[in-house]
N, C-alpha and C positions, 0 to 999 in steps of 0.2 A: 503407564501414565498417557490417556489417548490426542492420537496429529492428525490432523487434517490437514487436506491438499493446495495446497496454493490453489487445483484445479477440482473444488472439490461440483464446482456446481457444473462441469462436463459430464461428470460423476452421476448427478442427481437426473442430471437430461433422461438418463437407457431406462430411468420409470417411467415417462412417459408413454399414455397411450391412448388411444385414442382418437378419431377428426383430431377435434380443441385441442387437443396435447403434442398429437404431430406436428400443430400449424405450429406450433406455442415455442416445441423445438425444434424445429426448423432457423423458427424468424429465432436465438436461442447461439444455434448455431451459429447462423451468419454474424454474428455480434461479436461470438468471439472471433471469427475472422480476421473481422473485421479491425480488431484488438489487436491479433496477432501482426498481420500485420501492419501494420501502426509499428507496434513493436522493431519489426524486421527495417521496417524504415533506417529507426531511429537508429539503428542499435549498428550497418555497418560499416556508416560511417565511425562511430564509437568505439566499435572491435578493429578497425585501422590504424584507426588516434594508439590506441593502447599492442597491437598486437607489432605494427610496421608497417604493415605490408593488407593488401586487398582481404579477406574473405570471402572463398566464390558462395553465393548466396546459394549456394544446394550444401552448403556445407557446418549449414550454421540452424537451428531457427530460437524466437525468438519469445515472452511473452513478457506482458505488463502485469504489474505484481506493485499493488502501494505493500507494501515491509509495514508504516508508521500508521497509516487509515487517516493519511490526513487529504484524501479524496485524487491528490499529486502522483502517479507511479514510476515508481522500480522500472529498469533497464536490466530482466533476470534475459541469460543466454546461456545456450551450449553449444559450444560446436566438436564437430567432431572430426574423430583425428586418429586410426586404429594405431597409429606410435604413439599419442599424447604425448609430445616432454610435458605435458602440468607448466605449459607456461604460457605455448601463446593458442594453448587450445586447452576443451575442455570445458569444466561452471565460469561465470563470469554473472558480479552483479555490478549492476552498474546505478552510484547513486546522487542526484543533484544536489551537493552541496552549496552556500554561496554560491557563485560566480558560474561554475564550473561542474562537468560530474564526470564521477569515482569513479575507480574497479575498486570494491572495497572487501575482495577475495580472497587479492592475489597474496597478499603477507601471511598466510593461513598455509603455512605445510599442510601440503598434499587434500585440500578444498577441489584447486581445478579437474581432480581426479573421481571424485565422487559418480557413483553412476545414475546417473537424473532418477531413475524407480528408489532413486535408498534419499533420495532430497525430500524432503515434508518441512509446511511452517508449525512449531508445536502450539501450544496451547496457551504460555505465561505469554507479558510481552513486560521488557527488561529496558527505561529509557527511549519512552514510546514507541519502538519497536520491536515486529514480534519477534519469537525466540525461531534459529531457526536450526534444523537436524541435518547438517547431512551424514551418513553411514548409522555410522552408533554415536558419536558425532554431536551435542550440545552447546549450540554458538550464542552470545547474547547480545546487544549492538555493545559499544564503549561512552558511544557520543555520536564518536567520526567512523565505525568499522562494525564488525563480528571479531569476534577472541570466543574459547571459549570457556564456559559459564566455573567450571573450574578453579576461572584464575580472577574469577569479581571475588572481590572483600562478603564474605557473610558476619553477622551476626548472630553470638547468644540470650537472647531476651528475655524478659520474664513474661510471660503473656494471661498472666491471673488476671488484672480489671480488662484484658480487652477479648479473651475467650466470653466474662460471664456479661460483656455490655453486646457482643457483638448474636450471642445466647439469646437473651432477650433483646434483641430487635428485630430480631427474625423468627421469637416463636409471640403464635399467634395465641390471644387465650382461653378458646376451644382449643388445645392441640387435637389432627388427628390421628391416627394409628400409624408409626415410625417415625414423626415430621422431629421429635428431640435425638432421634437417629443423625437425620438428616440433619438438620440446624446443628447439628457435634462435628459433623464432619469437618460442613464449610466455612464454620468456623475454624475447626485446625487447619485446614488446607489453607486457608486465613493463616491465622500466623505463620504457619511452616512458607508460605513465602515471602510475607515478609525479610522474616530473617534473610531469607538467603540473596534480597533483593541491597539488602545492609540496610535497613530501619535500625537507627534510633531508637534511642528506648522511651523519650524527651514526646518523637514522633509518632510510637506506639499508642502511648498515655494520651497526649495529644488527641488521638483518634477516636482512643476508649470514649474520649469523657466528650466526641463529641456524638456517637453514638448512643450517648447517654443523655440524659435533663439536665437543660442550665451547660448550654454550655459558652463558654466567649468569646467569638468570634475575632480572630485576630486584629488589629485595625495598624496602620500606617504600615511603619517598615515588617512587623512580622504577617501581616498578610499577603505579599509575594511567596509566603517561603513556607507559611498554609493554605495555601494553594497546591501548590507542590505536591503534600503534603497528601493535601484528599487528590488529586491527581494520581499515583500513585497510589492508594488506598482505591480507588474507582475502578484500578486494572489491573489491580488483583483481583477482584471479586470479579472480574466479570474472566478472569484467567479461570479461576477457582468454578466456575460459570462451565468454560472449556471445556479443562479437563477431566470435566461428571457426565461432556456430553447435554445441558440444561439451555445452553445456550450457542454462541456463535459471536466471531470479532462481526464487527459492523464499519462498512466502508461509510468514511465523513458521506454528510447529503451532499451533492449534488446536482444541482439542475437540468438535469440532462430535458431532452425531448422525448416525445411523446410518437415521433414518426417509423414506423416498422425498414426496414436498412432490407438495401443490397448488395452485392458483397462489392465489392474498391475495389481499384491499383492507387494504393496514398506517393506512391515514389514519386510523383512528378510534383505533389502538390509538395508532398516536407523539405523537396530540395530545394524549390526555391523560395519557400516561407521564413525562414532565418532568414535571408540576406531583405528584406524590406526594412525600407528603415523605421516603419510606422512603430516595426515589431520591433527592434533592437535598441531603438533607445523612447520604450516603453518607460517609467519610470520603474516598474516592476521587474524590467530583462533586465537588460545594460549589458547582457554580453552572450554570445553568440550559444554558448552553453543554455543561458538562458531559454535564448527567442527558436534553441535546437523542441526545450522541456516545454516551452508555452505549443508550436506548435505541436510538435504532437495529440497536443491535448485539444488541440482546434482538430485531429484529424481524424481524434475521436472521437467524439462530439457531434461534427458533424448531421455524418448521419442520421444520428436520433430525433434533427430535425427536418429531415425530411431530406437532405441535398443529395442526390445524384452525380452518380459518374461525369455528365458536363457540367452538371455544375460545382465540379471538385475542379473540373480540369480547367475552366474559366476561372475561378481560384487563384489559381497557376499563376492564369496567369497575370492574374491582376499580377499580384504577387513579382515576378520579374516588371512592370509598367507596361505589360503585349495592351495593356489596354483601360478602358476609363471604366469608371462608377457607370454613366450615361451606355457602355456601350456593352453590361453586365446587361442591364434595369433593361434595355431594347429585350434581352434572349432571357432571364429570370428575370420579374419583378419583386418576384420573394426571396432572392442571395442572399444580397447585399443583409435584411433583416435578418435571416436566420445564419448569418457569418458574424451577424455584435453581440446577436444573443449568446451565439458560440462561445463568444470573446470575453464576456464580460462575467461567463461562468467558471472559465481558465481561472483569469486573472481574480478573479475573486477566492481561489483554495488554491490563488498559487504560493510558495514556499517562497522566507522570508529572506531576501539577501543573510 
């Protein structure tokens, strides 16, 4: 099985060459550095709350990683300590669930002690989150945490109807050399995965009928259940393509700006933003942790709309109620327009409570 790194984009930059590619790689590096800086600004307070004491800035690094591809990042952190106890140091993963950020790896024995170079995102999703490889063990999402995949229920299914329907749906009228073997392998991969994630026979037969002809789409009370079946089936198909190297997982679409970025310091903005009343009282926010999550998104996205360090510092003052709209407009007439575009984009993908 192939794994792909959480930092795959960074490795891809090593392949860039030439002046144009070099400039692109430099800009990509700046974007990554800004994303990492936002993650660090968010992680400091979360770590202090989790461990009971402030963690010095030189003892941890943090990344934004979208484990469920919804466009809203989880916070992945590693705290260094040569004598790590596996409780207040090592690996942490903070996920915004409902009103609060929750650390989701602490209940897994030994998870914190996994060496950073032995951590990978896997090929498949389970319950909307990508599986996580920690050294030699594979973990899947239960709905509120990661757990060893061996603890999940599996099923033993009759795949005859599905395999036939799958192969027929993927086959061309004039097949190329080797196509039959490729199609058979892809369909077998999907069938194996359906069993691994506990698909029922009824779900599999319904999906096989969907791949065939004259499928009657469920309506009424059955429609929601069918949507869940088709979503899981699509995730299985994509996972098989990722495992074979044919494709990779794509994050949710985000309305990024297209302006080149400069390296920024986000600490002042991230500290000021969550305390602003119009952030906290927004109907999609309503809690300090959700406000923190939104502010992280705002910080990450504003550079894509051309916001500079001067603009970010002005917004921090604005969020602290030290300056007015008119004061900002007098110094940067485009800043609040960019801020509003970013706010709309971040709120549009913000997780439900």
